[in-house]
TORGUDO-768516 format. One record per atom (N, C-alpha, C): atom name; residue number from 0; x, y, z. Coordinates in steps of 0.02 Angstrom, whole numbers. Each point is the difference from the previous one (the first is absolute). Example, Ala and Ser with C-alpha at 12.3 -4.5 7.8 and 13.67 -1.06 7.14 Angstrom:
# TORGUDO-768516
   a    k      px      py      pz
   N    0     660    -284     390
  CA    0     -45      59       0
   C    0      45      60       0
   N    1     -18      53     -36
  CA    1      42      59       3
   C    1     -39      55      37
END
This chain:
# TORGUDO-768516
   a    k      px      py      pz
   N    0    4390    7007   10894
  CA    0      -9     -57     -45
   C    0      14      23     -72
   N    1      48     -32     -35
  CA    1      16      22     -67
   C    1     -52     -23     -51
   N    2       2      28     -60
  CA    2     -52     -13     -50
   C    2      -1     -72     -24
   N    3      59     -32      -5
  CA    3       4     -69     -22
   C    3     -35     -46      49
   N    4      14       8      65
  CA    4     -31     -42      51
   C    4     -75      11       1
   N    5     -22      62      -7
  CA    5     -71      16      -1
   C    5     -34     -34     -60
   N    6      34       2     -57
  CA    6     -28     -32     -60
   C    6      -8     -75      10
   N    7      50     -32      32
  CA    7      -2     -72      13
   C    7     -60     -16      45
   N    8      -9      39      52
  CA    8     -55     -13      47
   C    8     -67       9     -35
   N    9      -7      53     -39
  CA    9     -63      13     -35
   C    9     -15     -56     -50
   N   10      52     -22     -38
  CA   10      -9     -55     -48
   C   10     -23     -63      36
   N   11      32     -15      57
  CA   11     -17     -61      38
   C   11     -72       2      23
   N   12     -22      56      28
  CA   12     -68       6      25
   C   12     -50      -6     -58
   N   13      14      34     -54
  CA   13     -46      -2     -58
   C   13      -5     -70     -29
   N   14      57     -34      -9
  CA   14      -1     -67     -29
   C   14     -37     -50      43
   N   15       9       6      66
  CA   15     -35     -46      44
   C   15     -76       8      -7
   N   16     -22      62      -6
  CA   16     -72      13      -9
   C   16     -25     -26     -67
   N   17      38      15     -53
  CA   17     -20     -21     -67
   C   17      -1     -75      -8
   N   18      55     -33      24
  CA   18       5     -72      -8
   C   18     -53     -36      42
   N   19     -15      26      59
  CA   19     -52     -31      40
   C   19     -67       5     -35
   N   20     -13      57     -33
  CA   20     -63       9     -34
   C   20      -5     -46     -61
   N   21      57      -9     -35
  CA   21      -2     -40     -61
   C   21      -1     -75      13
   N   22      24     -20      58
  CA   22      10     -72      13
   C   22     -64     -39      -8
   N   23     -56      30      22
  CA   23     -63     -35      -4
   C   23     -27      -4     -70
   N   24      23      43     -46
  CA   24     -27       1     -67
   C   24      42     -33     -52
   N   25      57     -30      19
  CA   25      45     -29     -49
   C   25       3     -76       3
   N   26     -44     -30      40
  CA   26       5     -71      13
   C   26      -2     -43     -62
   N   27     -43      19     -50
  CA   27      -6     -43     -59
   C   27      36      27     -60
   N   28      44      47       7
  CA   28      30      33     -58
   C   28      74     -14      -8
   N   29      26     -53      31
  CA   29      70     -14      -6
   C   29      16     -21     -71
   N   30      57      22     -29
  CA   30      16     -15     -70
   C   30      11     -74     -11
   N   31     -19     -22     -61
  CA   31      11     -70     -16
   C   31      73     -16      -7
   N   32      20     -62      18
  CA   32      70     -20      -4
   C   32       5     -71     -26
   N   33      55     -15     -33
  CA   33      15     -69     -18
   C   33      71     -15      20
   N   34      15     -63      10
  CA   34      64     -19      30
   C   34      43     -36     -50
   N   35      65      16       2
  CA   35      50     -36     -40
   C   35      62      -8      43
   N   36      45     -41     -24
  CA   36      65      -9      35
   C   36      54      19     -48
   N   37      41      48      19
  CA   37      52      24     -46
   C   37      55      35      39
   N   38      56      12     -35
  CA   38      54      39      29
   C   38      -2      72     -23
   N   39      53      36      13
  CA   39       2      70     -21
   C   39      10       6     -76
   N   40      18     -54     -34
  CA   40       8       3     -72
   C   40      69      26     -20
   N   41      13      -2     -65
  CA   41      66      19     -25
   C   41      18      72      16
   N   42     -45      47     -15
  CA   42      16      70      13
   C   42      -3      16      74
   N   43     -39     -40      37
  CA   43      -4      11      72
   C   43      57     -31      38
   N   44      43     -39     -35
  CA   44      62     -28      27
   C   44      -9     -61      44
   N   45     -62     -20      15
  CA   45      -8     -58      43
   C   45      26     -64     -32
   N   46     -14     -11     -65
  CA   46      19     -62     -32
   C   46      71       2     -28
   N   47      32      57       2
  CA   47      67       5     -28
   C   47      55     -12      50
   N   48     -20     -12      64
  CA   48      50     -12      51
   C   48      24      62      35
   N   49     -25      59     -21
  CA   49      18      62      32
   C   49     -58      25      42
   N   50      14      28      56
  CA   50     -54      22      45
   C   50     -25      69     -17
   N   51     -67      10       2
  CA   51     -26      68      -9
   C   51      19      45      58
   N   52      29     -28      53
  CA   52      19      40      58
   C   52      68      34     -10
   N   53      36     -18     -54
  CA   53      64      33     -12
   C   53      54     -49     -20
   N   54      51      24     -35
  CA   54      52     -44     -27
   C   54      40     -35      55
   N   55       6      31      58
  CA   55      42     -29      53
   C   55     -41     -42      49
   N   56     -63     -13     -17
  CA   56     -42     -36      47
   C   56       3     -75     -12
   N   57      14     -38      52
  CA   57       4     -73      -6
   C   57     -70     -30       6
   N   58      -7     -62     -24
  CA   58     -63     -35       8
   C   58     -54      24     -48
   N   59      18       9     -64
  CA   59     -48      29     -48
   C   59     -63     -43      -6
   N   60       6     -66       4
  CA   60     -58     -43      -9
   C   60     -51       9      55
   N   61      20      30      56
  CA   61     -46      12      56
   C   61     -58      43     -22
   N   62      12      47     -47
  CA   62     -51      49     -19
   C   62     -45     -24     -56
   N   63      12     -60     -27
  CA   63     -43     -25     -53
   C   63     -72      -6      24
   N   64     -46      29     -38
  CA   64     -70       3      21
   C   64     -37     -64     -16
   N   65     -51     -16      40
  CA   65     -44     -56     -13
   C   65     -70      17      26
   N   66     -49     -36     -25
  CA   66     -68      11      23
   C   66     -24      71     -13
   N   67      19      29     -57
  CA   67     -16      69     -14
   C   67     -74       6     -20
   N   68     -34      50      28
  CA   68     -69      15     -18
   C   68      -3      70     -29
   N   69     -41       8     -52
  CA   69      -5      63     -35
   C   69     -68      33      10
   N   70       0      66       2
  CA   70     -63      38      -3
   C   70     -21       2     -73
   N   71     -61     -22     -14
  CA   71     -24       0     -69
   C   71     -31      68     -18
   N   72     -40      28      44
  CA   72     -31      65     -12
   C   72       1      40      65
   N   73       0      65      -7
  CA   73       5      43      59
   C   73     -28      68     -18
   N   74     -32      31      49
  CA   74     -23      69      -8
   C   74      30      43      55
   N   75      15      62     -14
  CA   75      27      43      53
   C   75     -52       9      56
   N   76      18     -14      62
  CA   76     -47      10      56
   C   76     -20      73       9
   N   77      42      46     -23
  CA   77     -13      72       7
   C   77       3      32     -69
   N   78     -52      39     -16
  CA   78       0      38     -62
   C   78      40      64      11
   N   79      57       5     -32
  CA   79      45      58      10
   C   79     -34      65     -19
   N   80     -47      -2     -47
  CA   80     -34      61     -22
   C   80     -47      27      54
   N   81     -21     -43      46
  CA   81     -46      20      52
   C   81      33       2      69
   N   82      65      -5       1
  CA   82      36      -2      64
   C   82      -8      66      37
   N   83     -10      -4      65
  CA   83      -7      59      42
   C   83      44      -8      62
   N   84      16      57      32
  CA   84      36      -1      63
   C   84      67     -35      -6
   N   85      13     -48      45
  CA   85      64     -34       0
   C   85       8     -47     -59
   N   86     -56     -24     -27
  CA   86       4     -40     -61
   C   86      29      42     -57
   N   87     -20      63      -2
  CA   87      28      46     -50
   C   87      74      12      13
   N   88      19       5      63
  CA   88      70       9      18
   C   88      41     -60     -24
   N   89     -26     -59       9
  CA   89      34     -60     -24
   C   89       5       1     -76
   N   90     -52      27     -33
  CA   90       1       3     -73
   C   90      53      48     -25
   N   91      17      50      40
  CA   91      49      50     -20
   C   91      68     -11      32
   N   92      13     -62      18
  CA   92      60     -19      38
   C   92      58     -13     -48
   N   93      32      54     -22
  CA   93      51      -5     -52
   C   93      58     -45      21
   N   94      24       7      62
  CA   94      58     -37      23
   C   94     -18     -64      39
   N   95     -65     -15       6
  CA   95     -21     -62      31
   C   95       2      -1      76
   N   96      13      57      33
  CA   96       7       0      72
   C   96     -66     -13      36
   N   97     -56      28     -26
  CA   97     -64     -13      31
   C   97     -18     -74      -6
   N   98      15     -29     -58
  CA   98     -15     -71      -9
   C   98      40     -44      47
   N   99      64      16       9
  CA   99      42     -38      47
   C   99     -25       8      71
   N  100     -21      62      18
  CA  100     -26      12      67
   C  100     -64     -39      12
   N  101     -43      -3     -52
  CA  101     -62     -38       6
   C  101      13     -74      10
   N  102      48     -27     -38
  CA  102      19     -70       8
   C  102      25     -14      71
   N  103      46      42      24
  CA  103      27      -9      67
   C  103     -53       5      54
   N  104     -49      45     -10
  CA  104     -54       7      49
   C  104     -42     -63       4
   N  105     -15     -30     -57
  CA  105     -40     -62       0
   C  105      40     -58      28
   N  106      64      -3     -15
  CA  106      43     -52      29
   C  106       1       6      76
   N  107       8      62      24
  CA  107       2      11      72
   C  107     -65     -21      33
   N  108     -56      15     -32
  CA  108     -65     -18      29
   C  108      -8     -75       4
   N  109      16     -36     -54
  CA  109      -8     -72      -1
   C  109      47     -33      51
   N  110      62      24       4
  CA  110      49     -29      47
   C  110     -21      13      72
   N  111     -26      60      13
  CA  111     -22      17      68
   C  111     -57     -45      21
   N  112     -48     -12     -44
  CA  112     -57     -42      18
   C  112      20     -73       7
   N  113      54     -20     -33
  CA  113      24     -69       7
   C  113      29     -12      70
   N  114      27      54      31
  CA  114      22       0      70
   C  114      66     -37      13
   N  115      32     -26     -52
  CA  115      65     -31      10
   C  115      55      51     -11
   N  116      59     -15      26
  CA  116      56      47      -3
   C  116      18      17     -72
   N  117      13      64     -12
  CA  117      18      20     -67
   C  117      35      68       1
   N  118      35      15     -54
  CA  118      31      65     -13
   C  118     -15      20     -72
   N  119     -13      65     -11
  CA  119     -12      25     -67
   C  119      51      54     -17
   N  120      30      -6     -59
  CA  120      49      50     -23
   C  120     -21      25     -69
   N  121      10      64     -12
  CA  121     -16      30     -64
   C  121      63      27     -33
   N  122       0      -1     -67
  CA  122      55      27     -40
   C  122      67     -27      25
   N  123       9     -65      -9
  CA  123      60     -35      22
   C  123      49      -5     -59
   N  124      58      30       7
  CA  124      51       0     -53
   C  124      52     -54      14
   N  125      -1     -53     -40
  CA  125      46     -56       8
   C  125      59       9     -48
   N  126      61      -1      25
  CA  126      58       5     -45
   C  126       7     -61     -44
   N  127      17      11     -64
  CA  127      10     -55     -48
   C  127      66      12     -36
   N  128      17     -45     -45
  CA  128      63       7     -37
   C  128       0      60     -46
   N  129     -60      27     -17
  CA  129      -4      56     -46
   C  129     -26      64      32
   N  130      -6       1      66
  CA  130     -24      59      35
   C  130     -47     -18      56
   N  131     -64      19      -8
  CA  131     -51     -16      50
   C  131     -64     -22     -34
   N  132     -38     -41      35
  CA  132     -68     -16     -21
   C  132     -46      21      56
   N  133     -56      33     -17
  CA  133     -45      26      51
   C  133     -62     -42       6
   N  134     -17     -20      61
  CA  134     -61     -37      14
   C  134     -50      47      31
   N  135     -60       3     -28
  CA  135     -51      47      25
   C  135     -18     -14      73
   N  136     -18     -62      14
  CA  136     -21     -19      68
   C  136      24     -70      16
   N  137      27     -10      60
  CA  137      20     -66      24
   C  137     -36     -14      65
   N  138     -31     -58       5
  CA  138     -31     -22      62
   C  138      38     -60      27
   N  139      30       8      58
  CA  139      33     -55      35
   C  139     -51     -27      50
   N  140     -24     -59     -12
  CA  140     -57     -27      38
   C  140      18     -69      28
   N  141     -35     -19      51
  CA  141      13     -66      31
   C  141      -8     -56     -50
   N  142     -40      10     -53
  CA  142     -11     -53     -50
   C  142      47       5     -59
   N  143      41      52      -4
  CA  143      46       7     -55
   C  143      15      71     -19
   N  144      34       8     -57
  CA  144      19      65     -26
   C  144     -47      15     -59
   N  145     -29      59       0
  CA  145     -46      21     -53
   C  145      28      62     -34
   N  146       4      -2     -66
  CA  146      31      54     -39
   C  146     -53      29     -47
   N  147     -10      66       3
  CA  147     -54      32     -38
   C  147      29      49     -51
   N  148     -25      -6     -61
  CA  148      16      47     -53
   C  148     -65      34     -22
   N  149      -3      66       5
  CA  149     -61      38     -14
   C  149       5      32     -69
   N  150     -53      -9     -41
  CA  150      -4      31     -66
   C  150     -62      43      -2
   N  151       6      63      18
  CA  151     -57      46       2
   C  151      -9      32     -68
   N  152     -22     -41     -49
  CA  152      -8      24     -68
   C  152     -70     -18     -25
   N  153     -20      30     -55
  CA  153     -66     -13     -28
   C  153       7     -32     -69
   N  154     -57      -8     -34
  CA  154       0     -30     -67
   C  154     -10     -75       3
   N  155      11     -34     -56
  CA  155      -5     -72      -5
   C  155      70     -30       0
   N  156      11     -47      46
  CA  156      66     -31      10
   C  156      -3     -72     -24
   N  157      47     -19     -40
  CA  157       3     -69     -25
   C  157      72     -23      -4
   N  158      12     -63      21
  CA  158      68     -26      -1
   C  158       1     -73      21
   N  159      57     -32      -9
  CA  159       8     -71      16
   C  159      66      -9      36
   N  160      11     -60      26
  CA  160      61     -14      36
   C  160      61       5     -44
   N  161      -7     -20     -64
  CA  161      58      -2     -45
   C  161      13      66     -35
   N  162     -38      52      17
  CA  162      10      66     -29
   C  162      44      43      46
   N  163      52      29     -29
  CA  163      43      44      40
   C  163     -37      64      19
   N  164     -43      24     -46
  CA  164     -38      61      13
   C  164     -74     -13     -13
   N  165     -42      28      43
  CA  165     -73      -5      -8
   C  165     -25      62     -35
   N  166     -61      -6     -29
  CA  166     -29      54     -38
   C  166     -52      39      41
   N  167       0      65      -8
  CA  167     -50      44      31
   C  167     -33      40     -55
   N  168     -65      -9      -7
  CA  168     -38      36     -51
   C  168     -45      51      33
   N  169      10      64     -15
  CA  169     -39      54      30
   C  169     -53      25     -48
   N  170       0     -22     -61
  CA  170     -48      20     -50
   C  170      21     -27     -67
   N  171     -39      12     -53
  CA  171      16     -27     -66
   C  171      69      18     -25
   N  172      25      59      20
  CA  172      64      23     -27
   C  172      53      11      53
   N  173     -15     -19      62
  CA  173      48      11      54
   C  173      20     -67      30
   N  174      62     -19     -11
  CA  174      25     -64      25
   C  174      67      10      35
   N  175       9     -35      56
  CA  175      64       0      36
   C  175      16     -72      18
   N  176      60     -10      26
  CA  176      18     -65      28
   C  176      29      10      69
   N  177      -1     -53      39
  CA  177      31       0      66
   C  177      37     -65       9
   N  178      53       2      39
  CA  178      39     -60      14
   C  178     -45     -52      34
   N  179       5     -62     -21
  CA  179     -40     -55      29
   C  179       2       3      76
   N  180     -56      17      33
  CA  180       2      12      72
   C  180      10     -64      41
   N  181     -19     -58     -27
  CA  181      13     -62      36
   C  181      75     -13       2
   N  182      30       9     -58
  CA  182      73      -8      -5
   C  182      36      52      43
   N  183     -26      62      -2
  CA  183      30      54      39
   C  183      -1     -17      75
   N  184     -57     -24      25
  CA  184      -5     -15      71
   C  184      38     -63      19
   N  185       8     -45     -48
  CA  185      43     -58      12
   C  185      72      23      12
   N  186      22      49     -38
  CA  186      66      28      11
   C  186       6      32      69
   N  187     -54      35      21
  CA  187      -1      29      66
   C  187       8     -53      54
   N  188     -37     -55      -9
  CA  188       3     -54      50
   C  188      69     -31       5
   N  189      31     -11     -58
  CA  189      67     -29       1
   C  189      50      45      35
   N  190      -4      66     -14
  CA  190      45      47      32
   C  190     -13       4      75
   N  191     -64      -3      19
  CA  191     -18       4      71
   C  191      25     -61      38
   N  192      -6     -59     -29
  CA  192      24     -61      33
   C  192      76       2       9
   N  193      34      26     -51
  CA  193      73       6       7
   C  193      18      48      56
   N  194     -36      56       4
  CA  194      14      49      51
   C  194     -12     -29      70
   N  195     -51     -41       7
  CA  195     -17     -29      65
   C  195      39     -64      14
   N  196      38     -23     -49
  CA  196      39     -62       6
   C  196     -45     -60      14
   N  197     -55      -2     -36
  CA  197     -48     -55       6
   C  197      13     -49     -57
   N  198       9     -63      16
  CA  198      13     -51     -50
   C  198     -63     -12     -41
   N  199       8      -9     -65
  CA  199     -56      -5     -45
   C  199     -47     -58      16
   N  200      30     -58      15
  CA  200     -41     -59      12
   C  200     -42       5      64
   N  201      20      45      45
  CA  201     -38       7      62
   C  201     -44      63       1
   N  202      -1      36     -56
  CA  202     -36      64      -1
   C  202     -75      -9       3
   N  203     -33      42      38
  CA  203     -73       7       0
   C  203     -14      70     -25
   N  204     -14       6     -64
  CA  204      -4      67     -30
   C  204     -56       0     -52
   N  205     -35      58      -5
  CA  205     -58       4     -44
   C  205      -1      69     -32
   N  206     -23       2     -63
  CA  206      -1      61     -39
   C  206     -71      23     -14
   N  207     -12      65      10
  CA  207     -64      30     -20
   C  207      15      58     -47
   N  208     -27      -3     -61
  CA  208       3      56     -47
   C  208     -69      33       1
   N  209      -2      63      22
  CA  209     -63      34      14
   C  209     -12      55     -52
   N  210     -51      -9     -42
  CA  210     -17      49     -50
   C  210     -56      46      24
   N  211      -2      59     -29
  CA  211     -52      49      15
   C  211     -70     -28     -14
   N  212     -49      26      36
  CA  212     -70     -19     -13
   C  212     -27      33     -64
   N  213      40      44     -31
  CA  213     -23      34     -60
   C  213      21     -35     -64
   N  214      37     -55       5
  CA  214      23     -34     -60
   C  214     -35     -67      -9
   N  215       1     -25     -61
  CA  215     -27     -66     -15
   C  215      58     -48     -13
   N  216      -4     -59      30
  CA  216      52     -51      -9
   C  216     -25     -52     -49
   N  217      30      -4     -59
  CA  217     -22     -44     -53
   C  217      45     -61      -7
   N  218     -24     -58      19
  CA  218      36     -63     -11
   C  218      70       0      29
   N  219       9      32      58
  CA  219      65      -1      32
   C  219       4     -60      48
   N  220      61     -23      16
  CA  220       7     -56      48
   C  220     -20      24      69
   N  221     -58     -22      24
  CA  221     -28      26      63
   C  221      35     -28      61
   N  222      21     -63      -4
  CA  222      34     -31      58
   C  222      37     -62     -23
   N  223      47     -22      40
  CA  223      39     -59     -15
   C  223      46     -17      58
   N  224      35     -54      -6
  CA  224      44     -23      53
   C  224      71      -9     -27
   N  225      48       5      46
  CA  225      69     -16     -16
   C  225      34     -26      62
   N  226      56     -34      -9
  CA  226      37     -27      57
   C  226     -42     -47      41
   N  227       7       7      66
  CA  227     -37     -44      46
   C  227     -29      43      56
   N  228     -25     -31      50
  CA  228     -25      35      60
   C  228     -61      44     -15
   N  229     -36     -15     -54
  CA  229     -59      40     -16
   C  229      15      68     -29
   N  230      60       8     -27
  CA  230      19      65     -28
   C  230     -31      11     -68
   N  231      -9      63     -19
  CA  231     -29      16     -64
   C  231     -14      73      -7
   N  232     -49      17     -43
  CA  232     -16      70     -11
   C  232     -74       8     -16
   N  233     -23      62       6
  CA  233     -67      19     -22
   C  233       5      68     -35
   N  234     -39       8     -53
  CA  234      -9      64     -33
   C  234     -73      19       9
   N  235     -13      59      28
  CA  235     -68      17      19
   C  235     -10      76       3
   N  236     -63      20       8
  CA  236     -16      70       9
   C  236       8      20      74
   N  237       9      64      10
  CA  237       7      26      68
   C  237     -60     -19      44
   N  238     -60       3     -27
  CA  238     -59     -16      40
   C  238      -5     -73      19
   N  239      41     -43     -31
  CA  239       0     -71      16
   C  239      54     -19      49
   N  240      45      46      15
  CA  240      60     -16      38
   C  240     -15     -24      71
   N  241     -40      37      36
  CA  241     -12     -17      70
   C  241     -29     -71       7
   N  242     -50     -15     -40
  CA  242     -31     -67       4
   C  242      50     -54     -19
   N  243      41      13     -51
  CA  243      50     -49     -21
   C  243      52     -12      54
   N  244      21      54      33
  CA  244      50      -7      54
   C  244     -29     -39      59
   N  245     -61      16      19
  CA  245     -32     -34      56
   C  245      -6     -75     -15
   N  246     -17     -17     -61
  CA  246      -5     -70     -20
   C  246      68     -35       2
   N  247      51      36     -23
  CA  247      68     -28       0
   C  247      24     -12      72
   N  248     -12      47      44
  CA  248      20      -8      70
   C  248     -32     -62      30
   N  249     -65     -10     -14
  CA  249     -36     -56      29
   C  249      26     -67     -26
   N  250      27       0     -61
  CA  250      23     -63     -30
   C  250      72     -17      19
   N  251      36      45      33
  CA  251      70     -12      16
   C  251      10       3      76
   N  252      34     -50      25
  CA  252      13      -3      72
   C  252      60      43      18
   N  253       5      18      63
  CA  253      56      41      24
   C  253      63     -44       2
   N  254      53      23     -34
  CA  254      62     -39      -5
   C  254      61      43      17
   N  255      -9      65      10
  CA  255      56      44      13
   C  255      -8      30      70
   N  256      50      -9      42
  CA  256      -6      24      69
   C  256      12      74       6
   N  257     -19      27      57
  CA  257       4      72      12
   C  257      71      27      -6
   N  258      48     -37      25
  CA  258      70      23      -1
   C  258      27       4     -72
   N  259     -20     -47     -42
  CA  259      22       2     -70
   C  259     -31      59     -36
   N  260     -64      13      11
  CA  260     -34      57     -30
   C  260      35      66      19
   N  261      17       5      64
  CA  261      33      61      23
   C  261      69       7     -31
   N  262      36     -56      -6
  CA  262      66       1     -30
   C  262      -4      23     -72
   N  263     -49     -25     -38
  CA  263     -10      21     -69
   C  263     -17      74      -5
   N  264     -44      22      45
  CA  264     -21      70      -1
   C  264      61      46      12
   N  265      42     -18      46
  CA  265      60      39      14
   C  265      48      -2     -60
   N  266       5     -58     -32
  CA  266      45      -7     -57
   C  266     -22      44     -59
   N  267     -64      15      -4
  CA  267     -26      39     -56
   C  267      -2      75      14
   N  268      14      21      61
  CA  268      -3      71      16
   C  268      48      42     -43
   N  269      61     -22     -12
  CA  269      44      40     -45
   C  269     -28       5     -71
   N  270     -42     -47     -20
  CA  270     -29       1     -67
   C  270     -60      47      -5
   N  271     -27      20      57
  CA  271     -55      47       2
   C  271      27      71       7
   N  272      51       8      41
  CA  272      29      66      13
   C  272      59      12     -46
   N  273     -14       6     -65
  CA  273      54      11     -48
   C  273       5      75     -17
   N  274      57      22     -23
  CA  274       8      71     -18
   C  274     -48      21     -56
   N  275     -17      63      -3
  CA  275     -46      25     -51
   C  275      29      -9     -70
   N  276      66       2      -6
  CA  276      32      -9     -65
   C  276     -14     -69     -28
   N  277      -2     -51      44
  CA  277     -16     -68     -21
   C  277     -71      -3     -28
   N  278     -47      33      34
  CA  278     -69       0     -23
   C  278      -7      34     -68
   N  279      32      57      -8
  CA  279      -6      37     -63
   C  279      31     -38     -58
   N  280      58     -30      11
  CA  280      32     -38     -53
   C  280     -41     -61     -19
   N  281     -31     -31      50
  CA  281     -42     -58     -14
   C  281     -61      18     -42
   N  282     -31      56      16
  CA  282     -59      23     -38
   C  282      18       8     -74
   N  283      57      30     -14
  CA  283      22      10     -69
   C  283      12     -66     -36
   N  284      30     -48      34
  CA  284      14     -64     -31
   C  284     -64     -39     -13
   N  285     -48       4      46
  CA  285     -64     -35      -8
   C  285     -39      29     -58
   N  286       1      65      -8
  CA  286     -37      32     -54
   C  286      26     -24     -68
   N  287      64     -12      -5
  CA  287      29     -25     -63
   C  287     -17     -73     -11
   N  288      -2     -40      53
  CA  288      -8     -72      -8
   C  288     -73     -21      -7
   N  289     -45      29      39
  CA  289     -67     -28       6
   C  289     -54      36     -40
   N  290      16      53     -36
  CA  290     -51      35     -40
   C  290      28      16     -68
   N  291     -44       0     -48
  CA  291      18      21     -69
   C  291     -57      39     -28
END
């Protein structure tokens, strides 16, 4: 058993224990939210007629957001200064691999308990007009396609739909920015639908942006809808993911048959088994685009 697989298994076991323990104590502590209806805004490209999914993507108006709800206040579920064991490993996750493994483990657990047909893929490289875009985790499920973007970072995170870059504050004098993760995952979804040859108007697709339990989310767009068929997104902490997924599964009926799921899974295999050179070049391009 190689070290990466062992790390994934250990993270999965630890998170299941931690999340089960916390579930009973978080019932009354959900962050306050208020609701508005809006698009991606001028800088977010929704209102300008261009799609945040890319210049060559048709149906830009499909991605216009509505029914947006914001987190008003938030506290980190985990104190990074007191992190121990695998929580400390997550805190020292420079390249985000532990965070992605933790997300995939929780997705697998929720999908398994749902008992409907599904496939899970990690590190999916979709070809685009400018190279490749990488999706951390894809769930092909009887109720639809679920696309996960993991942000295993700390500090205070603040941003809006119309901001191209969100702010990360690590202290009074330490500030960074990151590419708008809602917009980023919207691009992933557009590329994925093109790869699967799924028509936009018939798509059943949902976005989850998963932040570390060590960060605080300040007034970020927590959830919203776009298109039709109950499509939309959620921005949440890792410890909230399993419950959110289970709730989403219960609210959506099975609409994709087994043969279609298998066909999609096979179609994405070349995107998982890419050459190492593709992975290395993508890492370099992402470092330039998404961090400052």
